[in-house]
C-alpha positions in Angstrom: 0.0 0.0 0.0 1.1 3.5 -0.7 0.7 6.4 1.7 0.6 9.8 0.0 2.6 12.6 1.4 -0.4 14.7 2.3 -1.3 12.1 4.9 1.8 12.8 7.0 0.9 14.5 10.3 2.7 17.7 11.2 4.9 17.7 14.2 3.0 18.6 17.3 3.5 18.8 21.1 5.5 16.0 22.7 2.6 14.0 24.4 0.9 13.5 21.0 4.1 12.3 19.4 4.7 9.4 21.8 1.2 8.2 22.7 1.4 4.5 23.1 5.1 4.5 22.3 6.7 5.2 25.6 8.7 2.0 25.9 10.1 2.0 22.4 10.7 5.7 22.5 12.8 5.3 25.7 14.7 2.4 24.2 15.5 4.5 21.1 16.5 7.4 23.2 18.9 5.2 25.3 20.4 3.8 22.1 21.1 7.3 20.7 22.5 8.4 24.0 24.9 5.5 23.9 26.1 6.6 20.5 24.3 4.0 18.5 22.0 4.2 15.5 18.2 3.5 15.3 16.1 2.0 12.5 12.3 2.5 13.0 10.2 0.1 10.9 6.6 -0.9 10.5 3.6 -0.7 8.1 2.2 2.4 6.4 0.6 4.8 8.8 1.9 3.2 11.9 3.6 6.4 13.1 7.2 6.0 12.1 7.6 9.5 10.8 6.0 10.9 13.9 8.3 9.0 16.2 11.3 9.9 14.0 10.5 13.6 14.3 10.1 13.3 18.0 13.4 11.5 18.4 15.2 14.0 16.1 13.8 16.9 18.1 14.7 15.3 21.4 18.3 14.3 20.5 19.2 16.7 17.7 20.6 19.3 20.1 23.3 16.8 21.2 24.7 16.7 17.7 27.0 19.3 16.1 25.6 18.6 12.6 22.2 17.2 11.7 21.7 16.0 8.1 18.2 15.3 6.9 16.4 13.7 3.9 12.9 12.4 3.3 12.3 10.4 0.1 9.1 10.2 -1.9 7.9 7.5 -4.2 7.5 9.8 -7.2 11.2 10.9 -7.0 12.8 7.6 -6.2 14.0 7.3 -9.8 16.2 10.4 -9.6 19.8 9.4 -8.8 21.7 11.1 -6.0 18.6 13.0 -4.9 18.8 11.9 -1.2 22.5 12.5 -1.2 21.8 16.1 -2.4 19.3 16.6 0.4 21.8 15.4 3.0 25.0 17.1 1.8 23.8 20.0 -0.4 23.9 22.6 2.4 27.3 21.5 3.8 29.2 20.8 0.6 31.0 24.2 0.8 32.2 23.4 4.4 33.8 20.0 3.5 34.8 20.1 -0.2 38.3 21.4 0.5 38.9 18.6 3.0 38.3 15.9 0.4 40.9 14.5 -2.0 40.6 16.1 -5.5 39.1 13.0 -7.2 36.6 12.5 -4.4 35.6 16.1 -4.4 35.1 16.2 -8.2 32.9 13.0 -8.1 30.8 14.3 -5.2 30.3 17.7 -6.6 29.2 16.3 -9.9 26.7 14.0 -8.2 25.3 16.7 -6.0 25.2 19.6 -8.4 24.5 17.8 -11.7 27.5 19.7 -13.3 29.1 17.1 -15.4 28.0 13.5 -15.6 28.6 11.2 -12.6 27.4 7.6 -12.3 28.1 4.8 -9.9 29.4 2.7 -12.7 32.0 5.3 -13.8 32.8 7.0 -10.5 31.8 4.3 -8.1 34.8 4.0 -5.8 35.5 7.7 -5.8 31.9 8.5 -4.9 31.8 5.8 -2.2 35.0 7.1 -0.6 33.8 10.7 -1.0 30.6 10.1 1.1 32.7 8.3 3.8 35.2 11.1 3.8 32.6 13.8 4.0 31.0 12.2 7.0 34.4 11.9 8.7 35.1 15.5 8.0 31.9 16.7 9.5 32.4 14.4 12.5 35.8 15.9 13.1 34.0 19.1 14.1 31.5 17.3 16.4 28.9 14.5 16.5 26.8 14.0 13.3 23.2 12.8 13.3 21.8 11.7 9.9 18.0 11.6 9.9 16.4 9.7 6.9 12.7 9.0 6.5 11.0 6.6 4.1 14.1 4.6 3.3 12.1 2.4 1.0 11.9 5.2 -1.5 15.5 6.3 -1.3 17.0 6.4 -4.8 19.1 3.4 -5.4 22.4 5.3 -5.9 22.1 7.3 -2.6 21.1 4.1 -0.8 24.2 2.3 -2.1 26.5 5.1 -1.1 25.1 5.6 2.4 25.1 1.9 3.0 28.8 1.7 2.0 29.7 4.6 4.4 27.6 3.3 7.3 29.3 -0.1 7.3 32.7 1.6 7.6 32.2 4.4 10.0 33.6 2.4 13.0 34.1 4.7 16.0 33.5 7.9 14.0 30.8 9.9 15.9 28.1 9.6 13.2 24.7 8.2 14.1 21.8 7.2 11.8 18.2 7.7 12.8 16.1 6.2 10.0 12.5 5.0 9.3 11.4 2.5 6.7 8.1 1.0 5.7 8.0 -2.7 6.1 5.5 -5.5 6.3 6.3 -8.3 8.9 10.1 -8.5 9.2 11.2 -7.1 5.9 13.7 -4.7 7.4 16.8 -7.0 7.2 18.2 -5.5 4.0 17.9 -2.0 5.4 19.6 -3.2 8.7 22.4 -4.6 6.7 23.0 -1.2 5.1 23.2 0.4 8.6 26.0 0.7 11.1 26.7 -2.5 13.0 25.4 -1.1 16.3 21.9 -0.2 14.9 18.9 -1.0 17.0 15.9 -2.0 14.9 12.6 -0.8 16.6 9.3 -2.1 15.2 6.2 0.0 15.7 3.2 -2.2 16.4 -0.5 -1.3 16.4 -1.9 0.8 19.2 -4.2 -0.8 21.8 -7.8 0.4 22.1 -6.9 2.6 25.1 -4.0 4.2 23.2 -6.2 4.9 20.1 -8.7 6.5 22.4 -6.0 8.6 24.0 -4.7 9.7 20.6 -8.2 10.7 19.4 -8.9 12.5 22.6 -5.6 14.4 22.2 -6.6 15.5 18.7 -10.0 16.8 19.9 -12.3 13.9 19.1 -13.6 13.6 22.6 -17.3 13.0 22.1 -17.1 9.6 20.5 -19.1 6.9 22.3 -17.1 4.0 23.7 -18.8 1.6 21.3 -17.7 3.8 18.4 -14.2 4.0 19.8 -14.1 0.2 19.9 -15.2 0.1 16.2 -12.5 2.6 15.2 -9.9 0.5 16.8 -11.2 -2.7 15.1 -11.5 -1.0 11.7 -8.1 0.8 11.9 -6.3 -2.3 13.2 -4.6 0.0 15.7 -3.0 2.0 13.0 -2.9 5.6 14.3 -3.1 7.2 10.8 -6.2 5.2 9.9 -7.7 5.8 13.3 -7.3 9.6 13.0 -8.8 9.6 9.5 -11.8 7.6 10.8 -12.2 9.9 13.7 -12.0 12.9 11.5 -14.7 11.4 9.2 -17.0 10.8 12.2 -16.4 14.3 13.5 -17.4 15.7 10.1 -20.4 13.5 9.7 -23.5 14.9 11.5 -25.3 11.5 11.4 -23.4 8.8 13.3 -23.7 5.2 11.9 -26.7 3.2 13.1 -26.2 0.0 15.0 -24.9 -2.8 12.8 -23.6 -0.4 10.2 -19.9 0.0 9.6 -18.0 3.3 10.2 -18.0 5.9 7.4 -14.7 5.5 5.6 -13.4 8.8 4.1 -12.5 8.9 0.5 -8.8 9.4 1.3 -8.6 6.0 3.1 -10.7 4.3 0.4 -8.2 5.4 -2.2 -5.4 4.3 0.1 -6.5 0.7 0.5 -8.5 0.0 -2.6 -6.0 1.0 -5.2 -5.8 -2.6 -6.5 -9.6 -3.2 -6.4 -10.0 -2.2 -10.1 -7.8 -5.2 -11.0 -10.4 -7.6 -9.7 -13.1 -9.1 -11.9 -16.7 -7.9 -11.3 -17.6 -11.3 -9.9 -14.6 -11.4 -7.6 -15.5 -7.9 -6.3 -19.1 -9.1 -5.5 -17.6 -12.1 -3.6 -15.4 -9.8 -1.5 -18.4 -7.6 -0.8 -20.3 -10.6 0.6 -17.2 -11.5 2.7 -17.0 -7.9 4.0 -20.7 -8.0 5.0 -20.2 -11.2 7.0 -19.0 -11.4 10.6 -16.8 -14.5 10.2 -16.7 -15.3 6.4 -15.5 -18.7 5.3 -15.4 -20.3 1.8 -18.3 -22.5 2.9 -20.3 -19.5 3.9 -19.6 -17.8 0.5 -20.7 -20.9 -1.3 -23.9 -21.0 0.7 -24.5 -17.3 -0.2 -24.4 -18.1 -3.9 -20.7 -17.4 -4.7 -20.0 -20.5 -6.7 -16.4 -19.6 -7.7 -15.4 -18.3 -4.3 -12.1 -20.3 -4.2 -10.8 -18.8 -7.5 -12.1 -15.3 -6.7 -10.6 -15.2 -3.2 -7.3 -16.5 -4.6 -7.3 -13.7 -7.1 -7.8 -11.2 -4.2 -5.1 -12.8 -2.1 -2.7 -12.5 -5.0 -3.4 -8.7 -5.1 -2.8 -8.4 -1.4 -6.4 -7.7 -0.5 -6.8 -11.0 1.4 -4.4 -12.7 3.8 -3.6 -16.2 2.8 -4.8 -18.9 5.2 -3.5 -22.1 3.8 -4.5 -24.2 6.9 -7.8 -22.6 7.8 -11.2 -22.0 6.3 -11.5 -18.4 7.2 -11.5 -15.6 4.6 -9.5 -12.8 6.2 -8.8 -9.4 4.8 -5.2 -8.2 4.8 -6.4 -5.3 7.0 -9.8 -4.6 8.6 -9.8 -1.2 6.7 -9.9 -3.0 3.4 -13.1 -4.7 4.4 -14.6 -1.5 5.7 -13.6 0.6 2.6 -14.9 -2.1 0.2 -18.3 -2.1 2.0 -18.4 1.7 2.1 -17.7 1.9 -1.6 -20.5 -0.4 -2.6 -23.9 1.0 -3.6 -26.7 0.5 -0.9 -28.6 -1.9 -3.1 -25.6 -4.2 -3.5 -25.0 -4.1 0.2 -28.6 -5.2 1.0 -28.3 -8.0 -1.6 -25.1 -9.3 0.2 -26.9 -9.2 3.5 -30.0 -10.9 2.1 -27.8 -13.8 0.8 -26.1 -14.1 4.2 -29.4 -14.0 6.1 -30.1 -17.5 4.8 -26.6 -18.8 4.4 -25.3 -18.1 7.9 -25.6 -21.0 10.3 -25.7 -18.9 13.5 -29.2 -17.5 14.4 -27.7 -14.2 15.6 -25.8 -13.7 12.4 -28.8 -14.6 10.3 -31.0 -12.1 12.2 -28.4 -9.3 11.9 -28.1 -9.8 8.2 -31.8 -9.9 7.8 -32.1 -6.6 9.5 -29.5 -5.0 7.3 -31.2 -6.3 4.2 -34.6 -4.9 5.2 -35.7 -1.3 4.9 -38.6 0.1 7.0 -40.5 -1.5 9.9 -41.2 -5.2 9.9 -42.7 -6.9 13.0 -41.4 -10.3 12.0 -37.8 -9.0 11.5 -38.1 -7.1 14.8 -39.2 -10.3 16.6 -36.3 -12.3 15.1 -33.8 -9.6 16.2 -35.3 -9.5 19.7 -34.9 -13.3 19.9 -31.3 -13.0 18.7 -30.6 -10.3 21.3 -31.9 -12.6 24.0 -29.7 -15.4 22.7 -26.6 -13.1 22.7 -27.5 -12.1 26.3 -27.6 -15.7 27.4 -24.3 -16.4 25.6 -22.6 -13.6 27.7 -22.4 -11.1 24.8 -24.3 -8.1 26.1 -22.7 -5.7 23.6 -24.0 -7.8 20.7 -27.4 -7.9 22.5 -27.5 -4.1 22.7 -26.7 -3.8 19.0 -29.4 -6.3 18.0 -31.9 -4.7 20.4 -31.5 -1.3 18.7 -31.9 -3.0 15.3 -35.1 -4.6 16.7 -36.4 -1.2 17.9 -35.7 0.3 14.5 -37.7 -2.4 12.7 -40.6 -2.4 15.3 -43.8 -0.5 14.1 -44.8 2.4 16.4 -47.8 0.5 17.6 -45.9 -2.8 18.0 -45.7 -4.9 21.1 -43.3 -4.8 22.7 -43.1 -1.1 21.9 -39.9 0.3 20.2 -38.9 2.1 23.4 -39.2 -1.1 25.4 -36.7 -2.6 23.1 -34.5 0.5 23.3 -34.5 0.4 27.1 -33.5 -3.3 27.1 -30.7 -2.4 24.7 -29.5 0.4 27.0 -29.5 -2.1 30.0 -27.5 -4.5 27.9 -25.1 -1.7 27.0 -24.6 -1.0 30.7 -23.8 -4.6 31.4 -21.3 -4.6 28.5 -19.6 -1.4 29.8 -20.9 0.7 26.9 -22.0 3.5 29.3 -22.0 6.3 26.7 -24.3 4.4 24.4 -26.6 3.4 27.3 -26.9 6.9 28.5 -27.7 8.3 25.0 -30.4 5.7 24.4 -32.0 6.4 27.8 -32.0 10.1 27.3 -33.6 9.7 23.9 -36.4 7.6 25.4 -37.0 10.1 28.2 -37.8 12.8 25.6 -41.1 11.0 24.7 -41.8 8.4 27.4 -44.9 9.0 29.5 -45.4 5.7 31.4 -43.8 6.0 34.9 -42.2 2.6 34.8 -40.5 3.4 31.5 -39.2 6.7 32.8 -37.8 5.2 36.0 -36.2 2.5 34.0 -34.5 5.1 31.8 -33.5 7.2 34.8 -31.9 4.2 36.3 -29.7 3.8 33.2 -28.8 7.5 33.3 -27.7 7.2 37.0 -25.9 3.9 36.4 -24.0 5.4 33.5 -22.6 8.2 35.8 -20.6 5.5 37.7 -18.8 7.0 40.7 -19.6 10.6 39.5 -23.1 10.5 41.1 -22.8 14.2 41.9 -23.1 15.0 38.2 -26.6 13.6 38.1 -28.0 15.3 41.3 -30.8 16.9 39.2 -32.1 13.5 38.2 -33.2 12.3 41.6 -36.1 14.8 42.2 -37.4 14.1 38.7 -37.2 10.3 39.3 -39.0 10.6 42.6 -41.7 12.6 41.0 -42.1 10.0 38.2 -42.2 7.2 40.8 -45.2 8.7 42.6 -46.4 6.5 45.5 -45.6 3.1 43.7 -43.4 1.2 46.2 -41.8 -0.8 43.5 -40.7 2.3 41.5 -39.8 4.2 44.7 -37.5 1.3 45.7 -35.5 1.6 42.5 -35.0 5.3 43.1 -34.1 5.0 46.8 -31.6 2.3 46.0 -29.7 4.9 43.9 -30.1 7.5 46.6 -28.5 5.1 49.1 -25.4 5.0 46.8 -25.5 8.8 46.6 -25.4 9.0 50.4 -22.4 6.9 50.5 -20.3 8.2 47.5 -21.2 11.9 47.3 -22.0 12.6 51.0 -19.7 10.0 52.5 -22.3 9.2 55.2 -22.2 5.5 55.9 -25.0 5.7 58.6 -27.4 7.5 56.3 -26.5 5.2 53.4 -27.3 2.2 55.6 -30.6 3.6 56.6 -31.5 4.4 53.0 -30.6 0.8 52.0 -32.8 -0.7 54.7 -35.7 1.6 53.6 -35.2 0.5 50.0 -35.4 -3.2 51.0 -38.7 -2.6 52.8 -40.1 -0.7 49.8 -39.0 -3.5 47.4 -40.6 -6.2 49.6 -43.9 -4.3 49.6 -43.7 -3.9 45.8 -42.8 -7.6 45.5 -39.5 -6.8 43.7 -37.2 -9.5 44.9 -34.3 -8.4 42.8 -34.2 -4.8 44.1 -34.8 -6.1 47.7 -31.7 -8.4 47.4 -29.6 -5.6 45.9 -30.6 -3.3 48.8 -29.9 -6.0 51.4 -26.5 -6.6 49.8 -25.7 -2.9 49.9 -26.8 -2.7 53.5 -24.6 -5.7 54.4 -21.6 -4.2 52.7 -22.0 -0.9 54.4 -22.4 -2.5 57.8 -19.3 -4.6 57.2 -17.2 -1.5 56.4 -18.7 0.4 59.4 -18.0 -2.5 61.7 -21.7 -2.6 62.5 -22.7 -5.6 64.7 -25.7 -6.4 62.4 -23.6 -7.2 59.3 -23.6 -11.0 59.7 -27.4 -11.0 60.2 -28.0 -8.8 57.1 -25.8 -11.1 55.0 -27.8 -14.1 56.1 -31.0 -12.2 55.2 -29.6 -11.5 51.7 -28.7 -15.1 51.3 -32.2 -16.4 51.9 -34.3 -17.9 49.1 -35.6 -17.1 46.6 -32.4 -15.8 45.1 -31.9 -14.0 41.8 -29.0 -15.2 39.5 -28.2 -11.7 38.4 -27.9 -10.4 42.0 -26.0 -13.4 43.1 -23.0 -12.5 40.8 -23.4 -8.7 40.5 -20.5 -6.7 41.9 -22.8 -5.0 44.3 -24.8 -8.2 45.0 -24.9 -10.7 47.8 -22.0 -12.8 46.5 -19.8 -9.7 46.6 -21.0 -8.7 50.1 -20.3 -12.2 51.4 -16.8 -12.0 49.8 -16.0 -8.8 51.6 -17.1 -10.3 54.9 -14.9 -13.3 54.4 -11.9 -11.2 53.4 -12.2 -8.9 56.4 -12.8 -11.9 58.7 -9.4 -13.5 57.8 -11.0 -16.4 55.9 -8.7 -16.1 52.9 -9.1 -19.6 51.3 -12.9 -19.3 51.3 -12.7 -15.7 50.1 -10.5 -16.8 47.2 -12.9 -19.7 46.3 -15.9 -17.3 46.4 -14.4 -14.6 44.3 -12.9 -17.0 41.7 -16.4 -18.5 41.2 -18.0 -15.1 40.9 -15.3 -14.0 38.4 -15.9 -17.1 36.3 -19.6 -16.4 36.2 -19.5 -12.7 35.2 -17.1 -13.5 32.4 -19.5 -16.1 31.2 -22.3 -13.6 31.3 -20.2 -10.8 29.7 -20.7 -8.5 32.7 -17.8 -6.2 32.1 -18.2 -3.9 35.1 -18.5 -6.8 37.5 -15.4 -8.4 35.9 -13.3 -5.3 36.5 -14.3 -5.3 40.2 -13.9 -9.0 40.7 -10.6 -9.1 39.0 -9.5 -6.5 41.5 -11.0 -8.4 44.4 -9.1 -11.5 43.5 -5.9 -9.5 43.2 -6.5 -8.1 46.7 -7.1 -11.6 48.1 -3.8 -12.8 46.6 -2.0 -9.8 48.0 -3.3 -10.5 51.5 -2.1 -14.1 51.1 1.4 -12.9 50.2 1.2 -14.0 46.6 2.6 -10.7 45.3 3.6 -11.8 41.8 0.1 -13.3 41.1 -1.5 -10.2 42.7 0.5 -7.9 40.5 -0.5 -9.8 37.3 -4.2 -9.7 38.3 -4.1 -6.1 39.3 -2.4 -5.0 36.1 -5.0 -6.9 34.1 -7.8 -5.3 36.1 -6.3 -1.8 35.4 -5.9 -2.6 31.7 -9.6 -3.7 31.6 -10.6 -0.6 33.6 -8.8 1.8 31.2 -10.2 0.0 28.2 -13.8 0.1 29.4 -13.7 3.4 31.4 -15.1 1.5 34.5 -13.7 1.5 38.0 -10.5 3.2 36.9 -9.7 4.9 40.3 -10.3 1.7 42.3 -8.2 -0.4 39.9 -5.4 2.1 40.0 -5.5 2.1 43.8 -5.3 -1.7 44.1 -2.6 -1.9 41.4 -0.6 0.7 43.4 -0.7 -1.6 46.4 0.4 -4.6 44.3 3.2 -2.6 42.7 4.5 -1.5 46.1 4.5 -5.1 47.3 5.7 -7.0 44.2 6.7 -4.5 41.4 7.9 -1.0 41.0 7.6 1.5 43.9 7.8 4.6 41.6 4.9 3.1 39.6 3.0 2.5 42.8 3.4 6.1 43.8 2.2 7.4 40.5 -0.9 5.0 40.5 -1.9 6.0 44.0 -1.8 9.7 43.1 -3.8 8.9 39.9 -6.4 7.0 42.0 -6.7 9.9 44.5 -7.2 12.4 41.6 -10.0 10.2 40.2 -11.7 10.0 43.5 -11.5 13.8 44.1 -12.8 14.5 40.6 -15.7 12.2 41.2 -16.4 13.6 44.7 -16.0 10.0 46.0 -14.8 10.3 49.6 -15.0 6.5 50.2 -12.4 5.7 47.5 -10.4 8.8 48.3 -9.5 7.3 51.7 -8.5 4.0 50.0 -6.3 5.8 47.4 -4.5 7.9 50.1 -4.0 4.7 52.1 -2.3 3.2 49.0 -0.2 6.3 48.6 0.9 6.2 52.2 1.9 2.5 51.9 3.9 3.2 48.8 5.6 6.1 50.5 6.5 3.9 53.4 8.0 1.2 51.1 9.9 4.0 49.3 11.5 5.1 52.5 9.5 8.4 52.7 8.2 8.0 56.3 7.3 11.7 56.6 5.2 11.5 53.4 3.5 8.4 54.6 2.6 10.0 57.9 1.0 13.0 56.0 -1.0 10.8 53.7 -2.1 8.3 56.4 -3.1 11.0 58.9 -5.5 12.3 56.3 -6.9 8.8 55.8 -7.5 8.6 59.6 -9.3 12.0 59.5 -11.4 11.0 56.5 -12.5 7.6 57.9 -13.3 9.0 61.3 -15.6 11.5 59.5 -17.2 8.8 57.3 -17.9 6.6 60.3 -15.7 3.7 59.1 -14.5 1.8 62.2 -13.5 -1.6 60.9 -9.7 -1.5 60.6 -9.8 -4.6 58.3 -11.3 -2.4 55.5 -8.1 -0.5 54.5 -5.5 -2.0 56.9 -3.5 1.2 56.9 -3.2 1.7 60.7 -0.1 -0.5 61.1 1.6 1.5 58.3 0.8 4.8 60.0 2.1 3.6 63.4 5.3 2.3 61.8 5.8 5.6 59.9 5.2 7.6 63.0 7.9 5.6 64.9 10.4 6.3 62.0 9.8 10.1 62.3 10.1 10.0 66.1 6.4 10.2 67.0 6.2 7.1 69.2 3.5 8.6 71.4 1.1 9.2 68.5 2.0 5.8 67.1 0.8 4.2 70.4 -2.4 6.2 70.3 -3.2 4.9 66.7 -2.5 1.4 68.0 -4.7 1.7 71.1 -7.7 3.2 69.2 -7.5 0.6 66.4 -7.0 -2.3 68.8 -10.2 -1.5 70.5 -12.2 -1.9 67.3 -10.2 -4.9 66.1 -10.9 -6.7 69.4 -14.6 -5.9 69.2 -14.8 -7.3 65.6 -12.3 -10.2 66.2 -9.9 -9.1 63.4 -7.0 -11.4 64.2 -4.7 -10.3 61.4 -5.2 -6.7 62.2 -4.4 -7.3 65.9 -1.2 -9.1 64.9 -0.1 -6.2 62.6 -0.8 -3.8 65.5 1.4 -5.9 67.8 4.1 -5.7 65.2 3.8 -1.9 65.2 3.8 -1.8 69.0 7.0 -3.8 69.1 8.6 -1.1 67.1 7.2 1.5 69.5 8.7 -0.4 72.4 12.1 -0.7 70.7 12.1 3.0 70.1 11.4 3.5 73.8 14.3 1.2 74.7 12.5 -1.9 75.7 14.4 -4.2 73.3 13.7 -7.5 74.9 9.9 -7.0 74.9 10.0 -5.9 71.3 11.9 -9.0 70.1 9.5 -11.3 72.1 6.5 -9.6 70.6 7.8 -9.8 67.1 8.6 -13.5 67.4 5.0 -14.2 68.5 3.6 -11.9 65.7 5.5 -13.7 63.0 4.1 -17.1 64.1 0.5 -15.7 64.3 0.6 -14.2 60.9 2.0 -17.4 59.4 -0.9 -19.4 60.8 -3.5 -16.9 59.5 -1.9 -17.2 56.0 -0.8 -13.5 55.7 2.6 -14.3 54.0 3.7 -10.7 53.3 2.9 -9.5 56.8 4.7 -12.5 58.2 7.8 -11.5 56.1 7.6 -7.9 57.3 7.6 -9.2 61.0 10.7 -11.3 60.2 12.4 -8.3 58.7 11.6 -6.1 61.7 12.9 -8.8 64.0 16.2 -9.1 62.0 16.6 -5.3 62.2 16.1 -5.3 66.0 18.7 -8.1 66.4 21.3 -6.4 64.3 24.3 -5.2 66.3 23.2 -7.0 69.5 24.2 -10.3 71.0 22.5 -13.3 69.3 21.7 -14.1 65.7 21.6 -11.2 63.2 20.8 -13.0 60.0 18.4 -11.6 57.5 18.1 -15.0 55.9 14.6 -15.7 57.2 13.2 -12.3 56.0 14.8 -12.7 52.6 13.4 -16.3 52.3 9.9 -15.2 53.2 9.9 -12.2 50.9 11.3 -14.3 48.1 8.5 -16.8 48.6 6.1 -13.9 48.2 7.9 -12.5 45.2 8.0 -9.2 47.2 10.8 -7.6 45.2 10.7 -4.1 46.7 10.9 -5.6 50.2 13.7 -7.9 49.0 15.7 -4.9 48.0 15.2 -3.4 51.4 16.5 -6.6 53.0 19.6 -6.5 50.7 20.3 -2.9 51.7 19.9 -3.6 55.4 22.1 -6.7 55.2 24.8 -4.7 53.4 24.7 -2.1 56.1 24.9 -4.6 59.0 28.1 -4.4 61.1 30.9 -6.5 59.6 33.0 -9.0 61.5 36.4 -7.6 62.4 39.4 -8.3 60.1 41.3 -9.9 63.0 38.4 -12.2 63.9 38.0 -13.2 60.2 41.7 -14.0 60.1 41.6 -16.1 63.2 38.4 -17.9 62.2 38.6 -21.2 60.3 37.6 -21.0 56.6 34.5 -23.0 57.3 33.2 -20.2 59.6 34.1 -17.4 57.3 30.9 -17.6 55.2 28.8 -17.3 58.4 30.1 -13.8 58.9 28.5 -12.6 55.7 25.3 -10.6 55.5 22.2 -12.5 54.3 22.3 -11.6 50.7 26.0 -12.1 50.5 25.8 -15.6 51.9 23.0 -16.5 49.4 25.1 -15.3 46.5 28.2 -17.1 47.8 26.2 -20.3 48.3 25.0 -20.2 44.7 28.5 -19.5 43.4 29.5 -22.7 45.3 26.8 -24.5 43.3 28.4 -23.3 40.1 25.7 -20.8 39.2 26.6 -17.9 36.8 25.9 -14.3 37.8 22.8 -14.2 35.5 21.5 -17.4 37.0 22.0 -16.1 40.5 20.1 -12.8 39.6 17.2 -14.8 38.2 16.9 -17.1 41.3 17.2 -14.3 43.8 15.0 -11.8 41.8 17.8 -9.2 41.7 19.8 -7.6 38.9 23.1 -8.9 37.6 24.7 -5.6 38.7 23.5 -6.3 42.2 25.1 -9.8 42.1 28.4 -8.3 40.9 28.4 -5.7 43.7 27.5 -8.3 46.3 30.4 -10.5 45.2 32.7 -7.5 45.4 31.7 -7.2 49.1 32.1 -10.9 49.7 35.7 -10.8 48.3 36.5 -7.9 50.5 35.1 -9.4 53.6 36.7 -12.8 53.1 40.0 -11.4 51.9 39.8 -13.3 48.7 40.0 -12.3 45.0 37.7 -14.5 42.9 34.9 -16.9 42.6 37.5 -19.7 42.6 38.5 -18.8 46.2 34.8 -19.1 47.3 34.7 -22.6 45.9 38.0 -23.4 47.7 36.5 -22.2 51.0 33.5 -24.4 50.4 35.8 -27.4 49.7 37.6 -26.8 52.9 34.4 -26.7 54.8 33.1 -30.0 53.3 36.5 -31.7 54.0 36.1 -31.2 57.8 
C-alpha cells in the first residue's frame, strides 16, 4: 500500500508524538544516548515519521551537525537526490577537505554539473561520502535523519550503506525510518552501522487509540464507536485519526450494525488494487466484508460459486491474507473490508446481507443480516432480532445484544408490542452490562424525551444514573425528577431509593445514612414484590455495615442469602456474593474468600458483565496480595487496570489496588504514580470513600519507598477521612499499622501508640485477628524506640508465628524483617536470611531490595576475627544476601542465573560478590569454591 505525502501529520506537542510508544521511545533514546543508531520500521501509517521527528527533536541538540532527507515514491528514480538533500547545504564546508578525485565526483553527483554515475565513479563516490561524514564528525557528532528509506533512490542508498558499514568509532549516528511488512527490514539493517537498533512500531491498543483521538480533539465519540474505530483501523494511528475525522465531520453517526464511514482518502489508500479484480470477484469480496466470520463454505452458501478462485485472485493482489491451513477468509487489513463495504452501492450491500441472512448457520448472524437487508419497519424481522438479542445475552455477549436490540427497535412498528422504546431500554441495559455506558446513557436520554409511562421513565432514569458511575454528583438533578415520576408506587420508589443510598455513600460520604436508606429500600421493594431490588438493597446494606464495623452485618448477610435468590444479583459486583466475599476477606477467611471470588469472576465472564469483571478481578488480586502471593496479585491487578482503562469503568479503584500490588511486588515509583492517579480520580468524582483507599495506598507506597514523613502525611489524612465517614472496621483498609510504623520512624512514638490503642479496641470488638497481629508488630517497634528491646523481640517473634498461621505471607515476612533489624548489632543471631526467604517466597521484590540494603549495612565481622576464624566459619560472617550469592557460586551458578533465582539484577550480584571478596580477603569466585571445599572436608 502507498501512503501519499499529504497524509503525513505535522509535528505537534510532545505528548501527541509518543502516545502509546513510551517504551520503544525510551529504548531508542537510550540507544542514541549510547552513541548507537536506530532504525524504525513498520507498516504504512503506523507512526514511524511521527516518532522519527520526536526523536530527532529530542536528540538533535546533542549533535553538532544534523543532516536530513525524506524520500518520496515519485522521486525515487532520480539518482543522488537523497544525497543532495543530505550534503547539499554542507558541501561548501567540506569540499576542500576531500581529495581532489573524491571532491570532483561528489560535486558532480550533488550539483549535476558534469555526468557522474556509480558505474563510472563508483569508488570515488563511495569514498567521498565516507570522507565527507568523517570531515563533519571531526567538528562534532553528526546525526543523519532519513525518513522513508524504502523510497530512497538506489544510488544514494548504495553510497550511504557503504559509508555506514565503515564508520567504525566515528561519531556519526543514523536515525532512519522505513516502511516494512512483517520483518522485511533486514536489507535496510544490513546497510546500517553494525550497532543499529531495529525498533518495530506495532499497532496501538484500544486505550491508546482512544488517548490519541482525545488528544486530537475527538472527545465526544461513544465507547462503542471507539471500539469500532480500533477494530477497523487495526490499531493504525493514521487510519484511526482519519476515521475519527470522518466521524467528527459526519452529522449523522452510523446506526447499530452499520460500519463506520470510511473517508475517500482512506478508500483510495487501501483499494488501489480493487480495479484489477473481476466484477464477480468484487461481489464475492463484498459478501465477505458483510459477514462477521466469512469462510469459503459461507460464501458458497451465499451463492458465490467460484469463491475459491475469486478469493485466490484477491489474495494475489494483497487484499486478502492467505490462510492455507484454515477455512477463514480474512482481509489483509480490517480497513480494506470497511472501505470495500463503504464503496459499494446500498442496493448491492442489501443484496449481500440478504444472501447471508439465509446462508449463515448462527441464528444471531442470520438475524443481523436480515435486519441490514430490510428497509422500513417489519414486525417479523423485529421479533427475530429480539430473539437473537436474548440469545446473545444468554451467551454472555451483552454488547452484541445491545446492538441487536437497537436494530429490533428500528424495525418495530410504532404500535408494535413490545413497543420500540421497550426494546431500546432493554438495549440500554445490555449496553450498561457490557460497559458501553455512553451508548446506554444516550439511548435512555432519547427515550426520556417521549416516554410518559412512569415505569419506562424510571427504567430510563436508572440507566442515566448507572452510566454516571462514581460521579453521582453529576446527576443530582435526576433524583427529584425520578422521585416525582415514581409517585407512590413502592416498586418504583424502591428503584430510586436504592440509587439514593449509593449517593449518600459516595457523594455525601455518610455510611450511617446510606445504611438507613438501603434498609428503607429493602422494605419498599418487599412491599412492591420486587425481589431483585430487595436483594440488591440488602447486599448494599450488608456491605455498608461490614465496612462500618456494625454488629448487624452478619445477620444482614444471612437475610440477603435467603431464598428465593436472583441469579443476576448473586453474581453482581454489588450483589450478595460480593457482600459475602467482603465479609470473608475482612474476617481473615482467605481460602474461602478466594474460592468465592474466583467462582464469581468465572460467572460474570460467562455472562459478559464487564463492570463486574473489572471489580472481581481487582477483588481476586486483593485476596492474593493479602495471602502474600505478590507476583500473582500484581499480574491480576495490572490486568484489572488494563480492563478498567479499556472500558472506562472502576479506573480509580483499579489504580488504587494496582498501586498496592506494585509497592509489594513490582515498582515503587509506579506504585506512587498510580496511587496519586487514584486519588485524583476520587477527588474529581467527589468520592470520599475511595479517596481514603487511594490515600492509604499512597501512604503505603511512600513507606516502602522510605519516605516516612510523606507516609505520615497521607495516612493522617486517611484517619481523618475515615473518622468523618464513620468507618470503624480496621480490616477495611489496613493502613493503621503502616501509620504507626511511619510515626515511629519520624520520632512520634506517642502518636503511634495512640493509633495502635484506638485501632486495637475496634479490632478486638470485631475479632480481626490479622489486624491485631499487625498492630502488635507496630507496637513492638514503639517499644524498641522507647528502649524496651527484649519486649520488642519477644512480641515480634510471636507476631510472625500468628501471621503465618493466618496465611498472611507478606505481613509475616515484614515481621521477620523487623525482627532481624532489631537483632542487628546485638548479642545473638543477626541473620536476614529468614526475612529474605519469606519475601522471596512472596515475590515481594521491593521488600527484598530493602533486606539486601539492610544486610549490606549490617556491622561486619572484624578483620582480626576473620583471620583467626577457620575457613568453614568465614561464610557465616557474611550478610544474608552475601551468603546467598556465595552459596549459589559454590553450586556453580553464573551471575545471570543467580540474579534470576534471587530476583535481583546482575549488577547487584556483581556488587555483592565484590563485598564478599573484600570481607573474606579473597580475589575471585574460585576462592569461594575453595573455602566451600575446605568446609566440606572437615
